[in-house]
Phi, psi and omega in degrees: 000320180294332177293318179295320179296319180296316180296314180298318179296318179294314180298316179297318180296315179296319179298314178297319178297318179296316178298316180297318180294319179297314178297321180296316178295321176298318179295320178297314179299318179297315180294322177297317178297315180298318178297314179298317179298316180294322177297315178297319179297318178295318178298318179297316178296320177299318179296318179296315179298315178299317180296315178296320178296320177299316179298317179298314179300317180297314179298318178297316181296314180299319179301321182287327186250350190310111176057021174054033181060019175266111182237143173239101185057234183264001184256142180259147179301312182300320178298318179295320178297317177299322178298316179291315185292315191217007189055037177067024184261113179293341182260010181296141180215126176250101186297324183294334179247358188050046178263131193231142168083188186295334179252008177048059182275133177265166179300325181297328177292318178299316179299317180295316179297318178295325176295318178299313180299319179296316178298327180280357179076020181271150179276327184304138174221155177251153177249161180301326180296336182296343180295339179281344184264120184302313182296318179291326176297317179295322178298317178296319176303313181299313180299315180300308184295319180292318182298317182271009175053048180277129188244311184276159179300316180297317180297316180299310183297312184292324178285328175297323181281322188242011180091180186305332179252022182299334179297335180268357184264116181301336181293342181272356180296316181294326177297313179300322179300319178296316180297313181298323179298315178297318179301313182292322179297328184262010180280000000 
């Protein structure tokens, strides 16, 4: 009889251990899933935080450079240039000139901006694909205008259209007229 009790006790103990192990393995799986979920949630939150920080940086940057503080009533010069160049379309593309984006930037402009950055000892460089990105296009615009010390609205617009000496090019007068017209319409 004691042998049966011993066997029953052993079987009961083994059964309880198996139940405990199964429950323990389930708990481990649940915790692993929870950990994985929390890691994914943290990664998502990190992405959201990074995205928000990028937006804040962009807004701060735009606030600092927007139209070089040249305002005509409520309309900004840069906005008017975008209107003339692309009707504010970030996806605008002129195949005959390979002009891209809201500011219709050509590859030669990207090359010039990168040359300017290199001369300034900066690490940052732009790629041709960056012309599709409004913020990067505005950054290139800013670098160009600051480097060539463009000050007046007319000078900025005409040089953007005709290069660093565009203010001296009679062909850029009509471009300035278009920009100025948008400025006046929105005043």
